[in-house]
N, CA, C and O atoms as CSV, one atom per row, in Angstrom:
chain,resi,resn,atom,element,x,y,z
A,1,MET,N,N,-4.605,-15.459,-2.117
A,1,MET,CA,C,-4.100,-15.074,-3.380
A,1,MET,C,C,-2.688,-15.010,-3.131
A,1,MET,O,O,-2.326,-14.690,-1.998
A,2,ASN,N,N,-1.789,-15.280,-4.064
A,2,ASN,CA,C,-0.756,-14.929,-4.500
A,2,ASN,C,C,-0.406,-14.395,-5.676
A,2,ASN,O,O,-0.600,-14.897,-6.783
A,3,PHE,N,N,0.314,-12.972,-5.335
A,3,PHE,CA,C,0.913,-12.281,-6.296
A,3,PHE,C,C,2.411,-12.474,-6.868
A,3,PHE,O,O,2.809,-12.591,-8.026
A,4,PHE,N,N,3.107,-12.463,-5.611
A,4,PHE,CA,C,4.348,-13.002,-6.046
A,4,PHE,C,C,4.717,-14.621,-6.118
A,4,PHE,O,O,4.327,-15.307,-5.174
A,5,GLU,N,N,5.332,-15.158,-7.020
A,5,GLU,CA,C,5.057,-16.705,-6.835
A,5,GLU,C,C,6.104,-16.963,-8.180
A,5,GLU,O,O,6.210,-16.213,-9.150
A,6,TYR,N,N,6.872,-18.303,-7.930
A,6,TYR,CA,C,7.861,-18.743,-8.871
A,6,TYR,C,C,7.088,-19.603,-10.085
A,6,TYR,O,O,6.265,-20.503,-9.918
A,7,ARG,N,N,7.505,-19.160,-11.141
A,7,ARG,CA,C,6.677,-19.662,-12.687
A,7,ARG,C,C,8.291,-20.030,-13.408
A,7,ARG,O,O,9.151,-19.206,-13.719
A,8,ASP,N,N,8.357,-21.634,-13.550
A,8,ASP,CA,C,9.519,-21.972,-14.552
A,8,ASP,C,C,10.654,-21.562,-13.949
A,8,ASP,O,O,11.567,-21.119,-14.646
A,9,GLY,N,N,10.764,-21.635,-12.709
A,9,GLY,CA,C,12.224,-21.418,-11.484
A,9,GLY,C,C,12.552,-20.163,-11.813
A,9,GLY,O,O,13.765,-20.025,-11.971
A,10,GLU,N,N,11.621,-18.760,-12.047
A,10,GLU,CA,C,11.829,-17.366,-11.817
A,10,GLU,C,C,10.937,-17.053,-10.961
A,10,GLU,O,O,9.966,-17.766,-10.708
A,11,MET,N,N,11.244,-15.669,-10.292
A,11,MET,CA,C,10.307,-14.937,-9.361
A,11,MET,C,C,9.662,-14.108,-9.978
A,11,MET,O,O,10.268,-13.192,-10.533
A,12,THR,N,N,8.159,-14.203,-10.057
A,12,THR,CA,C,7.544,-13.053,-10.695
A,12,THR,C,C,6.701,-12.348,-9.796
A,12,THR,O,O,6.749,-12.545,-8.582
A,13,VAL,N,N,6.056,-11.666,-10.245
A,13,VAL,CA,C,5.219,-10.146,-9.568
A,13,VAL,C,C,4.039,-9.899,-10.450
A,13,VAL,O,O,4.302,-9.240,-11.456
A,14,GLU,N,N,2.707,-10.306,-10.292
A,14,GLU,CA,C,1.531,-10.265,-11.000
A,14,GLU,C,C,2.180,-10.141,-12.609
A,14,GLU,O,O,2.415,-9.149,-13.298
A,15,ASN,N,N,2.364,-11.698,-12.884
A,15,ASN,CA,C,3.317,-12.307,-13.977
A,15,ASN,C,C,4.258,-11.573,-14.783
A,15,ASN,O,O,4.510,-11.780,-15.970
A,16,VAL,N,N,4.832,-10.558,-13.907
A,16,VAL,CA,C,6.054,-10.072,-14.689
A,16,VAL,C,C,7.426,-10.444,-13.887
A,16,VAL,O,O,7.557,-10.397,-12.664
A,17,LYS,N,N,8.564,-10.879,-14.974
A,17,LYS,CA,C,9.555,-11.598,-14.283
A,17,LYS,C,C,10.148,-10.583,-13.023
A,17,LYS,O,O,9.934,-9.390,-13.240
A,18,VAL,N,N,10.630,-10.793,-12.155
A,18,VAL,CA,C,11.394,-9.508,-11.550
A,18,VAL,C,C,12.720,-9.353,-11.394
A,18,VAL,O,O,13.310,-8.489,-10.745
A,19,ALA,N,N,13.449,-10.856,-12.464
A,19,ALA,CA,C,14.902,-10.064,-13.170
A,19,ALA,C,C,14.703,-9.167,-14.266
A,19,ALA,O,O,15.549,-8.338,-14.601
A,20,ASP,N,N,13.480,-9.338,-14.890
A,20,ASP,CA,C,13.292,-8.256,-16.194
A,20,ASP,C,C,13.116,-6.803,-15.284
A,20,ASP,O,O,13.535,-5.725,-15.706
A,21,ILE,N,N,12.429,-6.966,-13.976
A,21,ILE,CA,C,12.044,-5.751,-13.673
A,21,ILE,C,C,13.623,-4.935,-13.638
A,21,ILE,O,O,13.882,-3.939,-14.314
A,22,ALA,N,N,14.873,-5.826,-12.395
A,22,ALA,CA,C,16.189,-5.425,-12.238
A,22,ALA,C,C,17.002,-5.278,-13.228
A,22,ALA,O,O,18.178,-5.026,-12.963
A,23,LYS,N,N,16.662,-5.374,-14.337
A,23,LYS,CA,C,17.232,-5.109,-15.656
A,23,LYS,C,C,17.219,-3.875,-16.065
A,23,LYS,O,O,18.127,-3.180,-16.521
A,24,GLN,N,N,15.541,-3.538,-15.761
A,24,GLN,CA,C,15.243,-1.942,-15.994
A,24,GLN,C,C,15.517,-1.365,-15.110
A,24,GLN,O,O,15.765,-0.248,-15.565
A,25,VAL,N,N,15.659,-1.338,-14.068
A,25,VAL,CA,C,15.708,-0.078,-13.182
A,25,VAL,C,C,17.109,-0.440,-12.244
A,25,VAL,O,O,17.488,0.372,-11.400
A,26,GLY,N,N,17.680,-1.453,-12.422
A,26,GLY,CA,C,19.143,-1.706,-11.789
A,26,GLY,C,C,18.705,-2.185,-9.873
A,26,GLY,O,O,17.752,-1.917,-9.142
A,27,THR,N,N,19.718,-2.819,-9.733
A,27,THR,CA,C,19.346,-2.925,-8.111
A,27,THR,C,C,20.481,-2.546,-7.434
A,27,THR,O,O,21.612,-2.501,-7.919
A,28,PRO,N,N,20.026,-2.154,-5.803
A,28,PRO,CA,C,18.833,-2.907,-5.596
A,28,PRO,C,C,17.467,-2.111,-5.652
A,28,PRO,O,O,17.541,-0.885,-5.737
A,29,PHE,N,N,16.683,-2.495,-5.625
A,29,PHE,CA,C,15.103,-1.675,-5.576
A,29,PHE,C,C,14.628,-2.486,-4.652
A,29,PHE,O,O,15.116,-3.522,-4.201
A,30,TYR,N,N,13.381,-1.799,-4.333
A,30,TYR,CA,C,12.180,-2.598,-3.682
A,30,TYR,C,C,11.058,-2.749,-4.684
A,30,TYR,O,O,11.084,-2.062,-5.705
A,31,LEU,N,N,10.028,-3.641,-4.451
A,31,LEU,CA,C,8.993,-4.031,-5.368
A,31,LEU,C,C,7.973,-4.320,-4.867
A,31,LEU,O,O,7.952,-5.321,-4.150
A,32,TYR,N,N,6.728,-3.516,-5.078
A,32,TYR,CA,C,5.408,-3.707,-4.154
A,32,TYR,C,C,4.321,-4.432,-5.598
A,32,TYR,O,O,4.599,-4.545,-6.791
A,33,SER,N,N,3.618,-4.641,-5.175
A,33,SER,CA,C,2.441,-5.413,-5.981
A,33,SER,C,C,0.917,-4.629,-5.588
A,33,SER,O,O,0.236,-4.711,-4.566
A,34,SER,N,N,0.698,-3.802,-6.926
A,34,SER,CA,C,-0.514,-2.767,-6.253
A,34,SER,C,C,-1.483,-3.750,-6.213
A,34,SER,O,O,-2.407,-3.502,-5.438
A,35,ALA,N,N,-1.572,-5.201,-7.057
A,35,ALA,CA,C,-2.968,-6.026,-6.677
A,35,ALA,C,C,-2.858,-6.818,-5.297
A,35,ALA,O,O,-3.743,-7.284,-4.580
A,36,SER,N,N,-1.792,-6.812,-5.199
A,36,SER,CA,C,-1.782,-7.686,-3.801
A,36,SER,C,C,-2.369,-6.649,-2.663
A,36,SER,O,O,-3.373,-7.013,-2.051
A,37,LEU,N,N,-1.779,-5.366,-2.356
A,37,LEU,CA,C,-1.956,-4.207,-1.776
A,37,LEU,C,C,-3.894,-4.452,-1.828
A,37,LEU,O,O,-4.601,-4.782,-0.875
A,38,ALA,N,N,-4.272,-4.199,-3.049
A,38,ALA,CA,C,-5.895,-4.115,-3.296
A,38,ALA,C,C,-6.618,-5.245,-2.328
A,38,ALA,O,O,-7.510,-5.150,-1.485
A,39,TYR,N,N,-5.860,-6.321,-2.808
A,39,TYR,CA,C,-6.676,-7.414,-2.400
A,39,TYR,C,C,-6.612,-7.976,-0.916
A,39,TYR,O,O,-7.446,-8.684,-0.353
A,40,GLN,N,N,-5.551,-7.539,-0.481
A,40,GLN,CA,C,-5.602,-7.856,0.954
A,40,GLN,C,C,-6.403,-6.302,1.619
A,40,GLN,O,O,-7.295,-6.599,2.413
A,41,TYR,N,N,-6.236,-4.821,1.434
A,41,TYR,CA,C,-7.227,-4.292,1.731
A,41,TYR,C,C,-8.838,-4.721,1.713
A,41,TYR,O,O,-9.584,-4.729,2.691
A,42,ASN,N,N,-9.194,-5.095,0.264
A,42,ASN,CA,C,-10.585,-5.610,0.200
A,42,ASN,C,C,-11.035,-6.253,1.273
A,42,ASN,O,O,-11.981,-6.037,2.030
A,43,GLN,N,N,-9.915,-7.380,1.208
A,43,GLN,CA,C,-9.992,-8.648,2.356
A,43,GLN,C,C,-10.255,-8.233,3.655
A,43,GLN,O,O,-11.031,-8.880,4.357
A,44,PHE,N,N,-9.686,-7.205,4.068
A,44,PHE,CA,C,-9.904,-6.349,5.378
A,44,PHE,C,C,-11.155,-5.896,5.368
A,44,PHE,O,O,-11.900,-6.315,6.254
A,45,LYS,N,N,-11.658,-4.982,4.419
A,45,LYS,CA,C,-12.677,-4.044,4.693
A,45,LYS,C,C,-14.030,-5.012,4.376
A,45,LYS,O,O,-15.040,-4.668,4.991
A,46,GLU,N,N,-14.170,-6.292,3.400
A,46,GLU,CA,C,-15.367,-7.160,3.513
A,46,GLU,C,C,-15.441,-8.133,4.894
A,46,GLU,O,O,-16.349,-8.923,5.151
A,47,ALA,N,N,-14.202,-7.853,5.740
A,47,ALA,CA,C,-14.668,-8.353,6.835
A,47,ALA,C,C,-15.530,-8.070,7.785
A,47,ALA,O,O,-16.000,-8.815,8.645
A,48,PHE,N,N,-15.788,-6.482,7.499
A,48,PHE,CA,C,-16.777,-5.947,8.386
A,48,PHE,C,C,-17.573,-5.490,7.718
A,48,PHE,O,O,-17.867,-4.304,7.872
A,49,GLY,N,N,-18.133,-6.188,6.849
A,49,GLY,CA,C,-19.639,-6.263,5.825
A,49,GLY,C,C,-20.270,-4.724,5.866
A,49,GLY,O,O,-19.685,-3.921,5.139
A,50,ASP,N,N,-21.223,-4.301,6.515
A,50,ASP,CA,C,-21.904,-3.497,6.022
A,50,ASP,C,C,-21.806,-2.211,6.959
A,50,ASP,O,O,-22.311,-1.091,6.889
A,51,LEU,N,N,-20.809,-2.935,8.011
A,51,LEU,CA,C,-20.453,-1.815,9.093
A,51,LEU,C,C,-19.844,-0.437,8.503
A,51,LEU,O,O,-19.036,-0.499,7.576
A,52,ASP,N,N,-20.231,0.786,9.037
A,52,ASP,CA,C,-19.305,2.164,8.698
A,52,ASP,C,C,-18.043,2.260,9.537
A,52,ASP,O,O,-17.926,2.527,10.733
A,53,VAL,N,N,-17.061,1.956,8.550
A,53,VAL,CA,C,-15.798,1.809,9.552
A,53,VAL,C,C,-14.952,2.848,8.664
A,53,VAL,O,O,-15.310,3.292,7.573
A,54,LEU,N,N,-13.603,3.188,9.431
A,54,LEU,CA,C,-12.729,3.661,8.477
A,54,LEU,C,C,-11.733,3.032,8.674
A,54,LEU,O,O,-11.584,2.710,9.853
A,55,ILE,N,N,-10.707,2.606,7.757
A,55,ILE,CA,C,-9.973,1.388,7.592
A,55,ILE,C,C,-8.655,2.660,7.337
A,55,ILE,O,O,-8.649,3.532,6.467
A,56,CYS,N,N,-7.969,2.491,8.039
A,56,CYS,CA,C,-6.481,3.596,7.924
A,56,CYS,C,C,-5.151,3.025,7.524
A,56,CYS,O,O,-4.874,1.949,8.053
A,57,TYR,N,N,-4.496,3.408,6.902
A,57,TYR,CA,C,-3.175,2.785,6.830
A,57,TYR,C,C,-1.980,3.223,7.579
A,57,TYR,O,O,-1.833,4.434,7.746
A,58,ALA,N,N,-1.210,2.495,7.997
A,58,ALA,CA,C,-0.349,2.837,9.158
A,58,ALA,C,C,1.008,3.025,8.253
A,58,ALA,O,O,1.817,2.213,7.804
A,59,VAL,N,N,0.862,4.941,8.161
A,59,VAL,CA,C,1.876,5.086,7.562
A,59,VAL,C,C,3.542,5.009,7.549
A,59,VAL,O,O,4.413,4.964,6.680
A,60,LYS,N,N,3.493,5.017,8.935
A,60,LYS,CA,C,4.637,4.508,9.682
A,60,LYS,C,C,5.186,3.197,8.943
A,60,LYS,O,O,6.261,3.302,8.352
A,61,ALA,N,N,4.406,1.767,8.940
A,61,ALA,CA,C,4.593,1.024,8.471
A,61,ALA,C,C,5.594,0.786,7.219
A,61,ALA,O,O,6.210,-0.261,7.020
A,62,ASN,N,N,5.642,1.872,6.467
A,62,ASN,CA,C,6.080,2.150,4.785
A,62,ASN,C,C,5.429,3.610,4.241
A,62,ASN,O,O,4.249,3.852,3.987
A,63,THR,N,N,6.604,4.500,4.148
A,63,THR,CA,C,6.344,5.681,3.931
A,63,THR,C,C,6.270,6.014,2.008
A,63,THR,O,O,6.078,7.085,1.434
A,64,ASN,N,N,6.414,5.172,1.655
A,64,ASN,CA,C,6.788,5.096,0.403
A,64,ASN,C,C,5.448,5.643,-0.225
A,64,ASN,O,O,4.357,5.129,0.021
A,65,GLN,N,N,5.650,6.898,-1.188
A,65,GLN,CA,C,4.473,7.641,-1.851
A,65,GLN,C,C,3.452,6.848,-2.388
A,65,GLN,O,O,2.304,6.830,-1.943
A,66,SER,N,N,3.936,6.060,-3.533
A,66,SER,CA,C,2.880,5.403,-4.279
A,66,SER,C,C,2.154,3.831,-3.445
A,66,SER,O,O,1.182,3.151,-3.774
A,67,VAL,N,N,2.961,3.713,-2.479
A,67,VAL,CA,C,1.994,2.971,-1.896
A,67,VAL,C,C,0.875,3.735,-1.033
A,67,VAL,O,O,-0.214,3.182,-0.884
A,68,ILE,N,N,1.117,4.985,-0.467
A,68,ILE,CA,C,0.397,5.731,0.612
A,68,ILE,C,C,-1.069,5.973,-0.025
A,68,ILE,O,O,-2.161,5.947,0.542
A,69,LYS,N,N,-0.620,6.319,-1.950
A,69,LYS,CA,C,-1.391,6.941,-2.949
A,69,LYS,C,C,-2.353,5.233,-3.377
A,69,LYS,O,O,-3.543,4.948,-3.511
A,70,SER,N,N,-1.407,4.667,-3.441
A,70,SER,CA,C,-2.492,3.450,-3.366
A,70,SER,C,C,-3.468,3.028,-2.957
A,70,SER,O,O,-4.357,2.502,-3.626
A,71,PHE,N,N,-3.441,3.294,-1.107
A,71,PHE,CA,C,-4.219,3.005,-0.469
A,71,PHE,C,C,-5.396,4.331,-0.582
A,71,PHE,O,O,-6.615,4.177,-0.511
A,72,ALA,N,N,-4.634,5.718,-0.786
A,72,ALA,CA,C,-5.990,6.865,-0.674
A,72,ALA,C,C,-6.684,6.323,-1.774
A,72,ALA,O,O,-7.891,6.267,-1.535
A,73,GLU,N,N,-6.340,5.854,-3.017
A,73,GLU,CA,C,-7.390,5.736,-4.187
A,73,GLU,C,C,-7.974,4.584,-3.943
A,73,GLU,O,O,-8.844,4.314,-4.771
A,74,MET,N,N,-7.759,3.513,-2.798
A,74,MET,CA,C,-9.012,2.962,-2.334
A,74,MET,C,C,-10.101,3.376,-1.384
A,74,MET,O,O,-10.863,2.591,-0.820
A,75,GLY,N,N,-10.103,4.551,-1.273
A,75,GLY,CA,C,-10.815,5.028,0.270
A,75,GLY,C,C,-10.249,4.590,1.693
A,75,GLY,O,O,-11.014,4.346,2.626
A,76,SER,N,N,-8.807,4.503,1.810
A,76,SER,CA,C,-8.438,4.179,2.821
A,76,SER,C,C,-7.796,5.767,3.468
A,76,SER,O,O,-7.218,6.692,2.896
A,77,GLY,N,N,-8.159,5.583,4.738
A,77,GLY,CA,C,-7.358,6.567,6.000
A,77,GLY,C,C,-6.109,6.490,6.204
A,77,GLY,O,O,-5.584,5.478,5.740
A,78,ALA,N,N,-5.436,7.220,6.747
A,78,ALA,CA,C,-4.079,6.772,7.129
A,78,ALA,C,C,-4.247,7.334,8.578
A,78,ALA,O,O,-4.888,8.319,8.945
A,79,ASP,N,N,-3.454,6.392,9.350
A,79,ASP,CA,C,-2.825,6.227,10.613
A,79,ASP,C,C,-1.550,7.053,10.751
A,79,ASP,O,O,-0.685,6.761,9.925
A,80,VAL,N,N,-1.248,8.021,11.615
A,80,VAL,CA,C,0.103,8.872,11.275
A,80,VAL,C,C,0.759,9.210,12.973
A,80,VAL,O,O,0.072,9.429,13.971
A,81,VAL,N,N,1.918,9.176,12.911
A,81,VAL,CA,C,2.350,9.602,14.264
A,81,VAL,C,C,3.173,11.140,14.297
A,81,VAL,O,O,3.684,11.698,15.268
A,82,SER,N,N,3.096,11.599,12.848
A,82,SER,CA,C,4.340,12.521,12.838
A,82,SER,C,C,3.253,13.662,12.350
A,82,SER,O,O,2.024,13.720,12.389
A,83,GLU,N,N,4.304,14.555,11.868
A,83,GLU,CA,C,3.813,15.754,10.579
A,83,GLU,C,C,4.123,15.880,9.388
A,83,GLU,O,O,3.626,16.619,8.538
A,84,GLY,N,N,5.610,14.585,9.247
A,84,GLY,CA,C,6.212,14.599,8.034
A,84,GLY,C,C,4.673,12.904,7.515
A,84,GLY,O,O,4.232,12.641,6.396
A,85,GLU,N,N,4.443,12.418,8.455
A,85,GLU,CA,C,3.523,11.407,8.180
A,85,GLU,C,C,2.257,12.032,7.752
A,85,GLU,O,O,1.401,11.287,7.274
A,86,MET,N,N,2.069,13.028,7.834
A,86,MET,CA,C,0.439,13.838,7.858
A,86,MET,C,C,1.128,14.166,6.735
A,86,MET,O,O,0.941,13.222,5.967
A,87,ARG,N,N,1.976,15.156,6.087
A,87,ARG,CA,C,2.252,15.625,4.870
A,87,ARG,C,C,1.896,14.222,4.039
A,87,ARG,O,O,0.829,13.922,3.504
A,88,ARG,N,N,2.679,13.742,4.081
A,88,ARG,CA,C,2.673,13.048,3.111
A,88,ARG,C,C,1.432,11.956,2.852
A,88,ARG,O,O,1.461,11.418,1.746
A,89,ALA,N,N,0.649,11.679,3.499
A,89,ALA,CA,C,-0.847,11.155,3.553
A,89,ALA,C,C,-1.389,12.398,2.885
A,89,ALA,O,O,-1.594,12.246,1.681
A,90,LEU,N,N,-1.673,13.600,3.380
A,90,LEU,CA,C,-2.527,14.327,2.454
A,90,LEU,C,C,-1.657,14.695,0.848
A,90,LEU,O,O,-2.358,14.974,-0.125
A,91,LEU,N,N,-0.210,14.662,0.717
A,91,LEU,CA,C,0.530,14.724,-0.415
A,91,LEU,C,C,-0.385,13.229,-1.441
A,91,LEU,O,O,-0.559,13.294,-2.658
A,92,ALA,N,N,-0.685,12.420,-0.852
A,92,ALA,CA,C,-0.919,11.244,-1.320
A,92,ALA,C,C,-2.512,11.196,-2.211
A,92,ALA,O,O,-2.795,10.455,-3.152
A,93,GLY,N,N,-3.363,12.217,-1.568
A,93,GLY,CA,C,-4.241,12.067,-1.819
A,93,GLY,C,C,-5.972,11.973,-0.525
A,93,GLY,O,O,-7.200,12.054,-0.525
A,94,ILE,N,N,-4.496,11.704,0.548
A,94,ILE,CA,C,-5.711,11.046,1.776
A,94,ILE,C,C,-6.607,12.454,2.139
A,94,ILE,O,O,-6.080,13.558,2.002
A,95,PRO,N,N,-7.880,12.319,2.568
A,95,PRO,CA,C,-8.232,13.845,2.686
A,95,PRO,C,C,-7.856,13.890,4.675
A,95,PRO,O,O,-7.598,12.968,5.449
A,96,ALA,N,N,-7.988,15.345,4.894
A,96,ALA,CA,C,-7.512,15.576,6.325
A,96,ALA,C,C,-8.329,15.021,7.242
A,96,ALA,O,O,-7.925,14.625,8.335
A,97,LYS,N,N,-10.054,14.932,6.686
A,97,LYS,CA,C,-10.730,14.462,7.976
A,97,LYS,C,C,-10.907,12.745,7.677
A,97,LYS,O,O,-11.949,12.231,8.083
A,98,LYS,N,N,-9.861,11.851,6.952
A,98,LYS,CA,C,-9.428,10.911,6.915
A,98,LYS,C,C,-8.335,10.185,7.507
A,98,LYS,O,O,-8.066,8.984,7.457
A,99,ILE,N,N,-7.538,11.515,8.293
A,99,ILE,CA,C,-6.348,11.124,9.181
A,99,ILE,C,C,-6.463,10.830,10.526
A,99,ILE,O,O,-7.293,11.517,11.120
A,100,VAL,N,N,-6.008,10.201,11.022
A,100,VAL,CA,C,-5.766,9.799,12.411
A,100,VAL,C,C,-4.552,10.281,13.020
A,100,VAL,O,O,-3.399,9.955,12.735
A,101,TYR,N,N,-4.939,11.075,13.870
A,101,TYR,CA,C,-3.265,11.365,14.449
A,101,TYR,C,C,-3.222,10.306,15.659
A,101,TYR,O,O,-4.188,10.313,16.421
A,102,SER,N,N,-2.198,9.412,15.889
A,102,SER,CA,C,-2.034,8.716,17.100
A,102,SER,C,C,-0.858,8.632,17.904
A,102,SER,O,O,-0.538,7.601,18.496
A,103,GLY,N,N,-0.064,9.938,17.946
A,103,GLY,CA,C,1.219,10.368,18.412
A,103,GLY,C,C,1.127,9.783,20.106
A,103,GLY,O,O,0.152,9.302,20.682
A,104,VAL,N,N,2.146,9.963,20.488
A,104,VAL,CA,C,1.895,9.416,21.975
A,104,VAL,C,C,2.278,10.648,23.188
A,104,VAL,O,O,2.142,10.398,24.386
């Protein structure tokens, strides 16, 4: 499933024109698709079937609070390597029991 695509020559995300978003918020900006994040998360989760697993989002990959919160709302845990990342995960609503510290 692709949530970013060209339609009539214009880039869209979740059926919204990126140009319209740029006009509203200014540029440069970062644009994420919560539908795409959820789709990919659920694909990964379904691959484990009925196994009792904890899927953890690597906070290092993207520390955007809204992204972390999206994963928290899906039931994800967090993989963190610093106190700052741990604080971000907790602030986003990931319970401490679902946070894995993997520092060196």
